[in-house]
C-alpha positions in Angstrom: -46.6 13.4 -34.4 -47.2 9.6 -34.5 -46.0 9.3 -30.7 -48.3 12.0 -29.8 -51.1 10.0 -31.4 -50.1 7.2 -29.7 -50.3 8.3 -26.5 -53.5 9.8 -27.1 -54.8 6.2 -28.5 -52.5 4.9 -24.7 -54.0 7.1 -22.7 -58.0 6.1 -24.0 -56.9 2.6 -23.8 -55.2 2.3 -20.9 -58.8 3.3 -19.1 -60.3 0.4 -19.9 -60.6 -3.4 -19.0 -58.6 -4.6 -22.5 -56.1 -1.5 -22.6 -53.1 -3.8 -21.1 -54.5 -6.8 -23.6 -54.4 -4.4 -26.6 -51.0 -2.8 -25.4 -49.3 -6.6 -25.3 -51.3 -7.4 -28.6 -49.3 -4.5 -30.3 -46.5 -5.5 -29.2 -46.6 -9.1 -30.3 -47.0 -7.1 -33.8 -44.3 -5.2 -33.8 -42.1 -8.1 -32.2 -43.2 -9.9 -35.2 -42.2 -7.2 -37.6 -39.0 -6.9 -36.2 -38.2 -10.6 -37.0 -39.8 -11.0 -40.2 -39.6 -7.5 -41.7 -36.6 -6.0 -43.1 -35.6 -2.6 -40.5 -36.1 0.0 -42.8 -37.0 3.8 -42.4 -40.8 5.0 -43.1 -40.6 5.8 -46.5 -41.2 9.1 -47.3 -40.6 11.3 -50.4 -37.4 12.4 -51.2 -36.8 16.0 -49.5 -33.8 17.7 -51.4 -31.3 19.3 -49.4 -28.1 20.7 -49.5 -24.3 18.3 -48.3 -24.0 20.0 -44.2 -21.6 22.7 -44.2 -17.7 21.5 -43.9 -16.6 22.8 -40.7 -13.2 22.1 -38.8 -14.3 20.7 -35.2 -15.8 23.8 -33.0 -13.5 25.5 -30.2 -14.5 28.6 -28.3 -12.7 31.1 -30.8 -14.8 29.6 -34.0 -18.6 29.1 -32.1 -20.2 32.2 -33.7 -18.6 31.2 -36.7 -20.0 28.0 -36.6 -23.6 29.4 -36.0 -23.4 31.5 -38.9 -22.5 28.5 -41.4 -24.9 26.4 -40.1 -27.8 28.5 -40.2 -26.9 29.2 -43.8 -27.2 26.0 -44.6 -30.5 25.9 -43.0 -31.9 29.0 -45.3 -30.1 27.1 -48.4 -32.3 23.9 -47.5 -35.5 25.2 -46.6 -35.7 26.8 -49.7 -34.9 24.0 -51.7 -37.4 21.8 -49.7 -39.8 24.9 -50.7 -39.3 24.5 -54.3 -39.7 20.6 -53.7 -43.4 21.4 -52.1 -43.0 20.3 -48.7 -43.8 23.8 -47.2 -43.8 22.2 -43.5 -39.8 21.1 -43.7 -39.5 24.6 -45.1 -41.0 26.1 -42.7 -38.6 24.1 -39.7 -35.8 24.7 -41.5 -36.7 28.4 -41.8 -37.3 28.7 -38.3 -33.8 26.8 -37.8 -32.3 29.4 -39.5 -33.3 32.4 -37.9 -30.6 35.3 -37.1 -31.4 33.9 -33.0 -30.4 30.9 -33.3 -27.3 28.8 -32.0 -26.8 25.8 -34.4 -23.9 23.7 -33.4 -24.7 21.5 -36.6 -27.0 20.9 -39.3 -28.1 18.5 -42.0 -31.2 18.5 -44.0 -31.0 15.0 -45.7 -33.5 12.3 -45.1 -35.0 13.2 -41.5 -32.4 15.4 -40.9 -30.2 16.3 -37.9 -29.4 19.1 -36.1 -27.9 20.7 -32.7 -29.0 23.6 -31.1 -27.0 26.0 -27.9 -28.4 27.7 -25.5 -26.7 29.8 -23.8 -23.2 30.8 -24.0 -21.2 27.4 -24.3 -17.6 28.9 -24.1 -18.0 29.9 -20.9 -20.3 27.3 -19.9 -19.8 25.9 -15.9 -22.6 23.3 -16.4 -23.8 21.9 -19.7 -27.0 20.1 -20.1 -27.3 17.9 -22.8 -30.5 16.2 -24.1 -31.2 12.9 -26.2 -34.4 12.8 -28.2 -36.6 9.7 -28.2 -38.7 8.3 -31.0 -40.2 10.6 -33.9 -37.6 13.5 -33.7 -36.8 14.8 -36.8 -36.3 18.3 -38.0 -40.0 18.5 -38.9 -40.8 17.8 -35.1 -37.6 19.4 -33.8 -39.7 22.5 -32.3 -41.4 20.6 -29.8 -37.6 19.0 -28.5 -36.1 22.5 -28.8 -38.7 23.3 -26.3 -37.6 21.4 -23.6 -34.0 22.4 -24.0 -35.6 26.0 -24.0 -37.6 25.9 -20.8 -34.5 23.8 -19.2 -32.0 26.7 -20.1 -35.0 29.3 -19.1 -35.2 27.4 -15.3 -31.6 27.5 -14.9 -30.8 30.5 -15.6 -33.8 31.6 -13.4 -31.7 30.1 -10.4 -28.0 31.0 -11.4 -27.5 34.5 -10.5 -24.5 33.9 -8.6 -24.1 30.4 -8.9 -22.7 28.7 -12.2 -22.5 30.0 -15.6 -24.9 27.0 -17.3 -25.4 26.1 -21.3 -28.0 23.3 -22.5 -28.0 21.9 -25.5 -30.3 19.7 -27.7 -28.7 17.4 -29.6 -30.5 15.3 -32.5 -27.4 13.7 -33.9 -29.1 10.5 -35.0 -32.2 9.3 -36.7 -34.8 8.2 -34.6 -37.3 5.3 -35.0 -40.9 6.1 -35.3 -42.7 5.2 -32.4 -45.2 2.7 -33.8 -42.5 1.1 -35.8 -40.2 -1.9 -36.1 -37.3 -0.4 -35.0 -38.0 0.9 -32.1 -38.1 -2.2 -29.8 -34.7 -3.0 -31.6 -31.1 -1.4 -30.6 -30.5 -0.4 -33.8 -30.4 3.0 -33.9 -29.2 3.1 -30.8 -26.1 1.2 -31.5 -25.3 3.2 -34.7 -26.1 6.7 -32.6 -24.1 5.9 -29.6 -20.2 6.4 -31.5 -21.7 10.0 -32.8 -22.4 10.9 -29.3 -19.4 9.6 -28.0 -17.6 11.8 -30.2 -20.0 14.8 -30.0 -19.4 15.0 -26.3 -15.2 14.7 -26.9 -15.5 17.6 -29.4 -18.2 19.5 -26.7 -15.1 19.7 -24.2 -12.3 21.6 -26.6 -15.0 24.4 -26.4 -16.2 24.3 -23.3 -14.4 26.4 -20.0 -11.7 23.7 -18.5 -13.5 21.3 -16.1 -16.7 21.7 -17.1 -19.7 19.5 -15.6 -22.0 17.4 -18.1 -25.4 16.1 -17.1 -26.6 13.7 -20.1 -30.4 13.9 -20.3 -32.1 11.3 -21.9 -35.9 11.1 -23.0 -37.4 7.5 -24.2 -35.8 5.9 -26.6 -32.6 8.3 -26.4 -32.5 6.2 -22.7 -31.5 3.2 -25.1 -28.8 5.6 -26.9 -27.6 6.7 -23.7 -27.4 3.1 -22.5 -25.1 2.3 -25.7 -22.9 4.9 -25.2 -22.4 5.3 -21.5 -19.1 3.0 -20.7 -16.9 6.1 -22.9 -18.9 9.1 -21.9 -17.6 11.8 -19.5 -19.9 12.7 -17.5 -20.9 14.2 -14.1 -24.9 12.7 -14.5 -26.7 10.4 -16.6 -30.5 11.0 -16.4 -33.4 8.9 -17.9 -36.5 9.8 -18.5 -39.5 7.8 -19.7 -37.4 4.9 -20.8 -38.8 1.8 -22.0 -34.7 0.2 -20.2 -31.6 0.6 -21.3 -30.6 -2.9 -22.3 -28.7 -3.4 -19.3 -29.8 -5.3 -16.3 -28.8 -2.6 -13.6 -27.0 0.8 -13.3 -23.5 -0.9 -12.3 -24.0 -2.8 -15.8 -23.5 0.6 -17.8 -20.0 0.4 -17.0 -19.8 4.7 -15.9 -18.8 6.5 -12.9 -21.6 9.0 -13.6 -24.6 9.4 -10.8 -27.5 7.2 -12.3 -30.6 8.8 -12.1 -34.3 7.8 -13.3 -37.4 9.2 -13.5 -40.8 8.8 -14.9 -44.0 10.5 -14.8 -47.5 8.9 -13.5 -49.5 9.3 -16.8 -46.1 8.1 -19.0 -47.5 4.8 -21.2 -44.0 3.4 -21.2 -44.6 2.3 -17.4 -47.0 -0.6 -19.3 -44.3 -1.2 -21.6 -42.7 -4.8 -20.7 -39.6 -5.3 -19.7 -37.8 -7.9 -21.6 -35.0 -8.5 -23.8 -35.1 -11.2 -26.5 -33.1 -12.5 -28.8 -35.6 -14.0 -32.0 -33.9 -15.0 -35.0 -31.0 -12.7 -34.4 -33.3 -9.6 -33.7 -32.7 -8.1 -30.0 -36.3 -7.2 -29.1 -37.0 -4.9 -25.9 -34.7 -3.2 -23.7 -34.8 -4.9 -20.3 -35.1 -4.2 -16.8 -36.9 -0.9 -16.0 -35.1 1.9 -14.6 -37.1 2.8 -12.0 -37.2 -0.8 -10.2 -35.0 -1.2 -7.4 -33.1 -4.0 -8.7 -31.8 -1.4 -11.1 -30.1 0.7 -8.6 -30.8 3.9 -10.3 -31.5 6.9 -8.0 -35.2 7.6 -8.4 -36.6 11.0 -8.7 -39.9 13.0 -8.5 -41.5 13.3 -12.0 -45.0 14.2 -10.7 -48.2 13.4 -13.3 -47.3 14.4 -16.7 -47.3 12.0 -19.7 -44.2 10.8 -21.8 -43.5 14.4 -23.8 -43.9 16.3 -20.1 -40.6 15.9 -18.7 -40.0 19.7 -19.6 -42.9 21.3 -19.1 -42.8 24.6 -17.1 -43.4 24.4 -13.4 -43.3 20.8 -13.4 -41.7 18.4 -10.4 -39.4 16.6 -13.3 -38.1 20.4 -14.5 -37.1 21.6 -11.4 -35.3 18.1 -10.3 -33.6 18.0 -13.8 -32.5 21.7 -12.8 -31.0 20.7 -9.4 -29.3 17.1 -10.4 -28.1 19.8 -13.8 -26.5 22.4 -11.3 -25.4 20.0 -8.8 -27.6 20.2 -6.0 -28.8 16.6 -5.6 -29.1 16.9 -2.0 -32.3 19.0 -3.2 -33.6 16.4 -5.6 -37.3 14.9 -4.2 -37.7 11.8 -4.5 -40.3 9.9 -6.2 
């Protein structure tokens, strides 16, 4: 929950005269760590887990079998975590293994990976894929899936006579820690981008012909999407609470997708310096603010929310995200 603790600290700090100074001081510390310290995952006792289920790429006909196999694997992982004494991980994996969960993939090793589907993916005309930011793991998957579930609920409430929709929560990469050296470098994003491209290609073999895809990228996830963008067959790419994508402009993402961007009024990312520099062979920072006019994204209203509030039920951001997914772009409200 480092991201939530950091958000609370930044809200308090920003209310003081020295808030911005301390934020920049923290950034300097992280930049120094990124340059002089090897970029490694945070130390944590290794939790035993089974190898992922061996499955062929999914098709519409094999979806239910894939869901069942991954639930079974999550059940096994939960038992192994419990035997190891990690009750928190065991509980998180036990929830993932519930009969109601549609797990398109699951890997309990390390910080863990999982992909969960909401809705009938095989018959969907509109598919939204969520890419999370820092500090998202199996231990925190619940808060990530809550956003996906809220979006699916909003979409199904609006589409009685419209397109069929599905939402996919894609935790398909090892996310960096919010307060870490890795979170200000593109290393994890560069590792994740090929996996995201491959995943979206596989989804095409599952969904209805001609289905339209929207990629919803949050925080560090926007860096992942920026790296993957030139090779993605998506209609819309949405950047939420972005520290930057590594590109100087939307055009530099080299995609045919419409590029959208939003940031809540209380999102601390607004005060992250939008710089990018190569220091001793390490790239630090992500460059241009996607909300700036020079970037060229379609900026939409996100309301007064903070960094983790873009999918909050009843929020302007969730309403606008749903409109983008449904192709109701003329209804999207501007910032």
